[in-house]
Backbone bond lengths (Angstrom), bond angles and torsions (degrees), N, CA, C in turn:
res aa  C-N    CA-C-N  psi(-1)  N-CA   C-N-CA  omega(-1)  CA-C   N-CA-C  phi
1 X - - - 1.431 - - 1.520 112.48 -
2 X 1.325 117.95 148.15 1.400 125.21 179.89 1.527 111.28 -141.32
3 X 1.291 118.52 -177.77 1.461 122.56 177.58 1.508 107.87 -123.49
4 X 1.313 115.44 136.70 1.450 124.84 174.50 1.528 110.25 -148.94
5 X 1.276 116.09 128.43 1.451 120.99 -178.26 1.546 112.88 57.47
6 X 1.338 114.00 33.27 1.460 116.94 178.19 1.479 117.42 79.63
7 X 1.290 117.77 -3.42 1.454 121.86 -175.99 1.541 109.51 -123.95
8 X 1.346 114.40 164.74 1.466 118.25 -178.91 1.486 113.55 -71.04
9 X 1.300 117.50 146.35 1.432 123.50 172.87 1.561 105.46 -118.58
10 X 1.313 114.98 126.95 1.462 121.24 -175.28 1.515 110.23 -113.45
11 X 1.321 114.53 124.08 1.484 117.25 172.64 1.524 107.93 -72.63
12 X 1.276 118.96 130.10 1.464 122.15 -175.18 1.513 108.48 -150.24
13 X 1.319 114.58 166.35 1.423 120.53 172.94 1.535 104.44 -143.17
14 X 1.306 113.40 140.26 1.445 117.96 179.35 1.519 107.21 178.90
15 X 1.303 114.52 160.24 1.519 120.83 177.94 1.528 109.43 54.67
16 X 1.288 119.70 29.04 1.430 121.27 -179.17 1.506 115.62 79.09
17 X 1.366 117.59 7.67 1.440 122.68 -176.93 1.546 109.21 -122.85
18 X 1.328 116.04 120.59 1.405 119.89 170.11 1.541 109.10 -97.68
19 X 1.277 118.81 128.12 1.410 119.03 -177.30 1.502 114.48 -179.88
20 X 1.255 117.87 -154.65 1.435 126.24 -176.26 1.533 107.22 -108.86
21 X 1.359 111.59 127.02 1.468 117.53 176.09 1.513 108.25 -110.03
22 X 1.301 114.08 139.28 1.450 120.65 -169.13 1.484 114.33 -90.91
23 X 1.293 119.89 -24.35 1.424 124.90 -175.05 1.560 110.02 91.45
24 X 1.315 116.83 -5.34 1.485 120.82 174.84 1.541 106.66 -92.85
25 X 1.363 115.69 117.73 1.395 118.89 -172.87 1.525 115.44 -56.10
26 X 1.361 114.96 -42.41 1.493 116.08 -176.45 1.533 109.78 -68.85
27 X 1.300 119.56 -39.86 1.472 123.58 -179.50 1.508 109.79 -65.80
28 X 1.349 116.29 -46.79 1.439 119.32 -178.90 1.507 112.08 -65.25
29 X 1.271 119.41 -34.91 1.500 122.95 174.30 1.557 111.70 -61.91
30 X 1.330 113.75 -41.77 1.479 119.26 179.04 1.530 108.22 -66.67
31 X 1.342 117.57 -45.20 1.464 121.46 -177.82 1.498 110.38 -64.96
32 X 1.329 120.07 -32.60 1.447 123.01 -177.68 1.493 111.15 -63.97
33 X 1.324 117.80 -29.33 1.449 122.34 179.70 1.497 110.46 -62.31
34 X 1.297 122.46 -24.01 1.417 125.49 177.80 1.506 112.89 -60.51
35 X 1.351 115.76 -23.28 1.468 119.98 177.81 1.501 112.95 -67.30
36 X 1.385 116.61 -14.51 1.445 121.56 175.11 1.496 115.15 -78.02
37 X 1.325 117.99 -4.04 1.444 122.66 -176.28 1.498 114.25 -76.79
38 X 1.313 119.25 -28.67 1.435 124.26 177.92 1.548 112.52 -55.26
39 X 1.297 116.47 116.20 1.482 119.10 176.56 1.555 110.96 81.03
40 X 1.298 119.57 1.08 1.424 120.65 -176.84 1.580 111.98 -83.97
41 X 1.276 117.54 146.27 1.392 122.85 178.33 1.543 112.08 -76.35
42 X 1.314 117.23 169.14 1.459 118.27 -174.33 1.533 113.56 -62.85
43 X 1.288 119.42 -35.30 1.448 122.00 175.59 1.537 112.67 -62.55
44 X 1.372 111.83 -46.60 1.487 118.00 178.75 1.519 111.40 -62.58
45 X 1.359 115.84 -40.35 1.436 119.80 177.25 1.488 113.40 -59.76
46 X 1.356 115.62 -44.58 1.441 118.13 178.61 1.512 114.05 -60.64
47 X 1.353 116.77 -38.20 1.426 121.12 177.69 1.531 112.53 -65.91
48 X 1.294 117.05 -38.97 1.451 122.97 178.35 1.588 108.06 -65.60
49 X 1.347 115.56 -49.81 1.461 118.03 -179.77 1.562 112.64 -60.22
50 X 1.306 113.39 -41.06 1.500 117.73 -179.84 1.558 109.81 -63.96
51 X 1.332 115.06 -41.38 1.471 118.30 -179.61 1.537 110.04 -65.70
52 X 1.339 115.99 -45.07 1.442 118.42 -178.90 1.535 111.25 -61.53
53 X 1.311 115.38 -42.86 1.464 121.72 178.65 1.513 109.87 -58.66
54 X 1.329 114.12 -50.37 1.509 118.75 -179.80 1.560 112.02 -58.82
55 X 1.321 115.51 -43.73 1.467 120.69 -179.87 1.546 110.34 -61.22
56 X 1.305 116.79 -47.11 1.446 121.25 -179.33 1.517 112.07 -67.25
57 X 1.354 116.14 -40.32 1.460 117.91 177.42 1.551 111.73 -63.85
58 X 1.327 116.30 -40.10 1.461 119.62 176.78 1.491 113.22 -62.47
59 X 1.364 115.41 -39.96 1.479 118.83 175.08 1.498 113.21 -64.79
60 X 1.245 119.29 -41.73 1.450 121.56 175.09 1.545 112.01 -63.48
61 X 1.325 118.20 -41.78 1.423 122.57 177.05 1.492 113.02 -60.53
62 X 1.334 115.53 -39.85 1.480 122.64 179.51 1.565 109.15 -64.80
63 X 1.360 116.86 -40.12 1.448 121.22 175.70 1.481 112.52 -62.07
64 X 1.353 117.65 -42.18 1.447 120.54 175.93 1.468 115.53 -59.65
65 X 1.351 115.20 -38.15 1.464 122.41 179.30 1.533 110.80 -72.34
66 X 1.310 112.94 -28.06 1.448 128.17 -172.11 1.394 128.07 -28.02
């Protein structure tokens, strides 16, 4: 475990993704999509990356409005 942004960071693996989970539902849901990249073609990878980026950007924008 570590600390980032004042909150706990948990090392985890699940849904085919080993990584760091933040404990923030929206962020973790976006990061979980990265598990879809294994075996995906370049077009599918681009779609996943674009979706993850959009979700994270929306979460950050909501925090700014907060």
